N, C-alpha and C positions, 0 to 999 in steps of 0.2 A: 757288262750285267744287264740281264733282259727280266723287266718287271710285268707280271702278268697282267697290270695295267694298261700295258702299251700294246699287248696282243688282243686278239678278236675274242670275243665272248663265247661261252661254251652253250649249247644248247641244253646240256645237263650238268650242270658244274658239280654235282657231288661224286661224279666218275674220275674228275681229276684230268688235266689236260693231256697227260700220258696215253689216256685211254683213247681218249678224243683223235689223238695224233695217230694212233694205232689204225682206229676206223678209217682215217683220211689214206694211211699208206695202204691199207686192203682196196679201197675204191680203185688204187692204181693198179691192182693185181689185174692183169689181162686171162691168165689162166682161170677156166672157169672153178677146176679142181681145189687148185691152189688157194683160190679166193674162198670156197667155201670151207677148206680146212681152217684159214685162218680166221675164218667168222666163228666157226664154232669153238676154237680155241680161245677166242676174246671171250665168247658167252660164258666160258668157264671160268675164266678169269674174272668175269664181272661177277660170278657167282660166289666165287672163293673169297671175295672182297665183303661179302655180305652174308656169310654163313647160317646166321642165325634166323634168315628171312626164307631158308629153302623149303623149310615146310609150310608156307604161305600159300594158298591156294593161286595156281595159275603164277606162280613166281617167275618160272622159266619162259612164259609165255610172254610177261612183261619185260624180261630180259630182251627177248628179241626184237619186241616193240621199240625198247629204248635203243637199240643197236641200230635199227632202222631210221629212227629219230637223230641219231648222231651222223647217219650215213647221208642224211637230207633225203629220206624216202627212195631215192632214184637209185638204186642199184640192185643187180640180181644175185640172192643168196639163196640157197636151198634150205629154206626155213621149216621147220614143221609144223608151223603156225601159217594162217594166211598174212599175206602183207598188209599191215595197217593202212588207214588211207587218215591223212591228215586233217587235223580239225582245230582252227584257231582256236575254238572255246573249250578243249579237252587239254589240260594238264596233265603231265605223264606223274605216275606216282614216284615219287623220289626214295631211294633208298639212303639208308645211312652210311655213314663210313666206316670202313672195315679198318682192321687193326694195321697198323702200318709197321712192317719188321723194319731192321737195320740193313740197308743197301751200301754196298762197296762203293758201286760208282752211281753218285747218286743223279746224274743228268740222264742216266738212261730209264731211272724210274722202276718200280717194281714189276711194272706191265712186261719188260723185256724179259725181267729174269722169270717170271712166268711163262713166257713163250719158249725160252730155252728150255728150262725143265719139260715142257710139254715134248719139244723137239727131240729130245733125249729119249723120251720113251717110245718114239715112233720107229717104224721097220726101215731098215736100208732100202732105198730105192730112190725113182726119181722125185715123189712127192717132199720126201724127207729134205733132199738137196733143195728144192724148190724153196721150202718152207724155211730153211737155214739162212739161204741166200737173202729172202726177203728181211729176215730177222738183223741180218748184218746192214743192210741197206739201211734199216730201219735206225740201229745204232748209230750210224753213219748221220742220220740226219738229226737226230736227238744231241750227239757230240756236237756238232754245228750251232745248234740251239745255245748250249752253253758257251763253244768257243768258235766266234764268228770268223777267225782268220782262215785254218786250213786244219784238215786231218788226213792223214795217209792210211790207206786200206792197213798195214801192216800194224798200226796201232788198236785200229777196231779189231783186228784177229787176236791181237795179245790180250785183250779185254773178253772177247768171244769164249776164246780157251780158258781165260782165268776164269770166267763166271760158269763155264760148263764143266769145271773142273778137269778141262783136256779133252772131252767127249766131242767137241766142236770145233771146227775150224773153217776159215774161209778159204775155199779151193778155186785153183787157177781157172777153172771153167764158168765161175761165177759171176754175173753181170753185175758189177758193182757201179752204184752212178758216182758220177763224178762231182767233187766238193764245188765246183762252178757249177753245175746244173742245180744242185740243191741249194746254192745261195742266191742262184738267178730265180727260182721258183719263190724263195722265201721274200725276195725283194718285189716281186711283181704282186703275191700276197698282200705286202704289207702298205703297197702303192695302191692297191683296189680298195682295199680297208679305208685309208687315209681320206679317199675320194668320196667317199660316200658320207654325207653331210648329217650331223647327229641333229636327234630332236630337239637339241636345246636352240641350235642355231636355226634350225626350221622357225622355231618359237620367235624367236628375236626378230626373224626378217619379217614374220608376219606382222607383229607387234608394231613395227617400225616401216 
């Protein structure tokens, strides 16, 4: 069992860990068109979580700013707004939690379900295939956060088919990330986070 207290802190916790993990995944997408498509889809999902705020002035602009904040600013998106400049004194405008719907596979979260819905709407072609491939790899990463042992691509494929009601599936030509690679990156991140001294430890050392 993995507890949130053992994981790294989130820049904007009101969006939840699944949104932040999707942002982390988007950062790794090398193809610019696919990365932009994933970013725009994620903006829709972020907005759908807070439909009551859509009429707020510059709300969409705020969503893009929040996306940059979660991405650590250092990423190339085709945003309709200027890239924000990080300021230590400026705090982002928080958004309230949206309505949480029932999810069949809880370890994937609502974000994956929203991405699958968007993928189903897309026209057939390379962009859609690249997007579905990224969704499948994200599902594999989320599953391994839940079950640290291993997972076969066939299991992810069954879940993808189930959630999409048979409209999406993993194809042989997809470049699926290996379980070992995902777990290795996860361990590396954990070691990196554990190696950073906490503020309490710093203060203790200063007083002694």
